[in-house]
N, C-alpha and C positions, 0 to 999 in steps of 0.2 A: 673946075671943081664941081660945077653943076652937072657936067657930063658924067662924072664918076657917081654922083648921087643918083642921077637918072638911071644909070646902068645897074647900080645896086638895088634901086627900087624895082626895076624890071625883074632882076634875079629873085628878089624876095617874093614878089607876087607870083612869079613863075613857079617857085618852089611851093608856095602855098596852094596854087591851083593844082599842081601835080600831086601834092599830098592829099588834097581833098578828093581828087579822082581816084587815087590809090585806096583811100579809106572807103569810098563808096563801092569800089570794086570788091574790096574785102567783105564788106557787109552784104553785098549782092551775092557773093560766093557762098557765104554762110546761109543766107536765105534759101538759095537754090538747093544747097545740100539738105537743109531741113525739110524743104518741100518735097524732095525726091526720096526721102527715107521710106515712106510707105510704099512707093512704087518699087524700090529696090527690094524691100522685104517681101512684097508680093511676088516678084519674079523669082526670088530665092525659094519661096514656098512652092511656087509652080514647078520649078526645076526639081525640087525634092519629091513632089508628088509624082511627076512624070518618071523620075528615076526609080522611085519605089515601085511604080506600076511595071516598068520595064524589068526590074529585078524579079518581081513576082512572076511575070510571064516567062522569063528565061530560066530562073532558078527553080520555080515551082515544079515543072515536069521532071527536071533532073532529080530533085529530092524525092518526088513520088516514085520515079523509076528505081532509084537507089533503095528506097524503103521497101518496094516490092521485091527487089532482088535479094535483099537481106531478110525479108519477112518469110519468104517461102522456105528457105532452108531452116530457119528457126522453128517454123511450124512443123516441119518434117522431124526435126530433132526432138521437139517437144512431144510429138506423137510416139516416137520410138521410146523415149524415156517413160511416157505414160504406160505404154504397153509393157515395158519391162517391169514397172512397179505393179501393174495389174497381174502379171504372171506370178510375181513373187508373193503377192498377198493373196 
């Protein structure tokens, strides 16, 4: 009878110890997550800024070239229309 009581006592204390360890691990996990939030947000902001800079370096010259390619014919066409209006008036 005392053997069964001793085994049950060991099981109960074992479960309590494992439960306390699990609870502490959960609390520690939450603390680490909260502590790392500013670091994660900083890295996300850094990635955004670097990506934005790369996009400007890559897309900027493409947009500039495309604008010049479209602007020159538009200026020529505007000059022709202006000349036509000047002749008529």
